[in-house]
Each structure stands twice: as structure tokens, then as C-alpha cells.
C-alpha positions in Angstrom: 70.6 -10.9 16.9 67.5 -12.3 15.1 67.1 -11.7 11.5 65.2 -8.6 10.5 61.9 -9.4 8.8 60.8 -7.0 6.0 57.3 -5.7 6.9 56.3 -6.1 3.3 56.8 -9.8 3.7 54.5 -9.9 6.7 51.8 -7.9 4.9 52.1 -10.1 1.8 51.7 -13.2 4.0 48.7 -11.7 5.7 47.1 -10.8 2.4 47.7 -14.3 1.1 46.1 -15.9 4.1 43.1 -13.5 3.8 42.6 -14.5 0.1 42.8 -18.2 1.0 40.1 -17.7 3.6 37.9 -15.7 1.3 38.2 -18.3 -1.5 37.5 -21.1 1.0 34.3 -19.5 2.3 33.2 -18.5 -1.2 32.7 -14.9 -0.2 34.7 -13.6 -3.2 32.2 -15.3 -5.5 29.2 -13.7 -3.9 27.6 -11.3 -6.3 24.1 -9.7 -6.2 22.2 -11.0 -9.2 20.4 -8.4 -11.5 16.7 -8.0 -11.0 16.1 -9.7 -14.3 17.5 -12.9 -12.8 14.3 -13.4 -10.7 11.8 -12.4 -13.4 9.4 -15.2 -14.3 10.4 -17.4 -11.4 7.5 -18.8 -9.3 7.4 -19.0 -5.5 8.8 -22.5 -5.4 11.9 -21.4 -7.4 12.5 -18.4 -5.1 12.2 -20.6 -2.0 14.6 -23.1 -3.5 17.2 -20.4 -4.4 16.9 -18.9 -0.9 17.2 -22.2 0.9 20.1 -23.7 -1.1 23.3 -23.3 1.1 25.5 -23.7 -2.0 24.2 -20.5 -3.5 26.0 -17.2 -3.0 24.9 -15.3 0.1 23.6 -12.4 -2.0 21.7 -14.7 -4.3 20.0 -16.3 -1.4 19.3 -12.8 0.1 17.7 -11.6 -3.1 15.6 -14.7 -3.5 14.3 -14.5 0.1 13.5 -10.9 -0.4 11.6 -11.5 -3.6 9.8 -14.4 -2.0 8.4 -12.5 1.0 7.4 -9.5 -1.2 5.6 -11.8 -3.7 3.8 -13.7 -1.0 2.6 -10.4 0.6 1.5 -9.0 -2.8 -0.6 -12.1 -3.4 -2.4 -11.7 -0.1 -0.7 -14.7 1.5 0.3 -12.7 4.5 0.7 -15.5 7.0 3.1 -17.3 4.6 5.0 -14.0 4.0 5.5 -13.6 7.7 6.6 -17.2 8.1 9.1 -16.8 5.2 10.4 -13.6 6.7 11.1 -15.5 10.0 12.6 -18.4 8.1 15.1 -16.2 6.3 15.4 -13.5 8.9 19.2 -13.9 9.0 19.7 -13.2 5.3 17.0 -10.9 3.9 16.5 -7.3 3.0 14.6 -5.6 6.0 12.6 -3.7 3.4 10.8 -7.0 2.5 9.6 -7.5 6.1 8.5 -3.9 6.2 6.6 -4.3 3.0 4.8 -7.4 4.3 3.8 -5.5 7.5 2.6 -2.6 5.4 0.5 -4.8 3.2 -1.1 -6.4 6.2 -1.8 -3.0 7.8 -3.4 -1.8 4.5 -5.6 -4.9 4.4 -6.9 -4.1 8.0 -7.4 -0.4 7.2 -9.2 -1.3 3.9 -11.6 -3.7 5.8 -12.3 -1.0 8.4 -12.9 1.6 5.6 -15.3 -0.6 3.7 -17.2 -1.5 6.9 -17.5 2.2 8.0 -18.6 3.2 4.5 -21.2 0.4 4.4 -22.5 1.2 7.8 -22.9 5.0 7.1 -24.6 4.3 3.8 -26.9 1.8 5.5 -27.8 4.3 8.2 -28.4 7.0 5.5 -30.6 4.7 3.5 -32.7 3.6 6.5 -33.1 7.2 7.5 -34.3 8.2 4.0 -36.7 5.3 3.8 -38.1 6.1 7.3 -38.8 9.6 6.1 -40.4 8.4 2.8 -43.0 11.1 2.9 -40.3 13.7 2.6 -38.3 11.9 0.0 -40.0 13.6 -3.0 -39.2 17.0 -1.6 -35.7 16.0 -0.6 -34.9 14.7 -4.0 -36.1 18.0 -5.4 -33.6 19.7 -3.2 -30.7 18.1 -5.1 -31.5 20.4 -8.0 -30.7 23.4 -5.8 -27.1 22.1 -5.3 -26.6 20.5 -8.6 -24.2 23.2 -9.8 -22.0 23.2 -6.7 -21.8 19.4 -6.8 -20.9 19.4 -10.5 -18.2 22.1 -9.9 -16.8 20.1 -6.9 -16.6 16.9 -8.9 -15.0 18.6 -11.9 -12.5 20.5 -9.8 -11.4 17.4 -7.8 -11.3 15.1 -10.9 -9.7 17.4 -13.4 -7.6 19.8 -11.3 -6.4 17.1 -8.9 -5.7 14.8 -11.7 -3.8 17.4 -13.6 -1.6 18.3 -10.6 -1.0 14.6 -9.9 -0.1 13.8 -13.5 2.4 16.7 -13.7 4.6 14.9 -11.2 7.0 12.1 -12.3 5.2 8.7 -12.2 2.0 10.5 -11.1 -1.4 9.4 -12.3 -4.7 11.3 -12.6 -6.7 8.0 -12.2 -7.2 8.2 -8.4 -8.7 11.7 -8.6 -10.9 10.9 -11.5 -12.2 7.7 -9.9 -12.7 9.4 -6.6 -14.7 12.2 -8.1 -16.8 9.7 -10.1 -17.6 7.7 -6.9 -18.4 10.8 -5.0 -21.3 11.7 -7.2 -23.8 9.1 -5.8 -22.4 9.7 -2.3 -23.1 13.4 -2.5 -26.6 12.8 -3.8 -27.4 10.4 -1.0 -26.0 12.7 1.7 -28.0 15.6 0.2 -31.2 13.7 0.3 -30.4 12.5 3.8 -29.8 16.1 4.9 -33.1 17.3 3.4 -35.2 14.4 4.7 -33.5 14.1 8.1 -34.1 15.9 11.4 -33.2 19.5 11.6 -32.0 19.1 15.2 -28.4 20.4 15.8 -27.2 17.1 17.0 -28.6 15.2 14.0 -27.1 17.7 11.6 -23.7 17.4 13.3 -24.0 13.6 13.2 -24.7 13.7 9.5 -21.8 16.1 8.9 -19.4 13.7 10.8 -20.8 10.8 8.9 -20.3 12.5 5.5 -16.6 13.4 6.3 -15.9 9.9 7.6 -17.5 8.3 4.5 -15.5 10.6 2.2 -12.2 9.7 3.9 -13.1 6.0 3.8 -13.9 6.2 0.1 -10.7 8.1 -0.7 -8.7 5.4 1.0 -10.4 2.6 -0.8 -9.9 4.3 -4.2 -6.2 5.0 -3.6 -5.5 1.5 -2.1 -7.2 0.0 -5.1 -5.5 2.1 -7.8 -2.0 2.3 -6.5 -1.0 1.4 -2.9 2.4 3.0 -3.4 0.6 6.4 -2.8 0.1 5.3 0.8 3.7 4.6 1.6 4.2 8.2 2.8 1.6 7.5 5.5 3.3 4.3 6.7 0.9 2.0 4.9 
């Protein structure tokens, strides 16, 4: 009969072999560096840390993640995409998602600015074309001065108060949006008074006003704090 082997001996041998393998591969030495480790490092440093095969896997992962995010935040979107592909095997997927969101925000921002510029251009041309009615149209602003002032104060103050009451919230987007809406409301009021009274023309001006307001709101939020857009996939 063969000798009986104590199972504890087998488990001990297996554990020893596993420890040897882990030590040989350096896995046991891999530790995620604290965020402060990457503070103050430029892009070249981050790339060097992410590319050095002698560094721990988690160190390389953290450096690659920081590199892609930093490139995207600086507007170097093509380089961010290239770095994401380069370190795709060892990077936090959130960094790739962040780079894509920054690119999408840039596209939406360009569209919003273009739309706002086109609408204001059309409104200005329409007002100039009806220059004979401008004096009367400007006078019509006085009729709605109180509602406009109430709207601006309500959006700026009440919206800002509600936003600031939440953790990490800020009243700045609401205050800035309300301030920028003042000239926009004045322009649209003059355009409405000086423009055609035809139903189609009035509907067109209404759609233009809503579109311009949404475009302005996006530009303000994107400029103040893009983090507010994350809930919308941007």
C-alpha cells in the first residue's frame, strides 16, 4: 500500500507554489497609488508611467487613465482617443467614456452656438428690414418690462437658491443664464412687434425663441460646469 499523504501537506505545497508565482510575476507588489501621486505630473510623465512595463499594473492603469482624461480636458481629443487605444488593455473604462463625452459636448456646443448665431442674425435682419416700425416696436418693450424682470429674477434667484441648496450645487449657472436672457428677450420682443402678424410667422418666431433659449442654456451650463451635463450622457 502507498503511503497516505496528509491533505494539509498538499494544500501547503499548493499555497507555496501560488506564492512563488505571484512573487515572480510581481502581482503581490501591485498597489493602486493614491490620487496625490499623480498631482502635478505633466502629460509626458503620465505617459512614461503608463508605458513602463516595470511599473506595477495598477500604477500603469492609473497613469493611463489620468493621461486620457487630461488630454480630453485640454481639448486634445484626437490624442486622447489615440492614448485610449494605446492603453486599452489596462485603463479605467471611465476614462474612455469621459473622452467620448467631452467630444460629444464639443459638437453640441458648436451646434448650439451656430443655432443661436443664426437665429439672432435672422432676428436682427428682420428688425432692420422693418426699420420703420422699430421705434414703435422698441416702445412695446415697456409694456412687458415688468414680466421680463419678474422672469429674470425668478430664474436667477429662485433657481440659484434651489441649486445651491443641494450638495456641491452652484447658483452661478442660473444667475448667468438669467443675465444673458435679458438682451435675448428684448431682441425677441422687438422682433415680435416689428415682424409679420401672420400665424406662420408668429409660430416661426416662437420656435426660434424656444430653440435659442435652449441653445443659450446649454452654452451657459457647458461653460460653467460640464459636470451638470453628465446626467444627460454628455
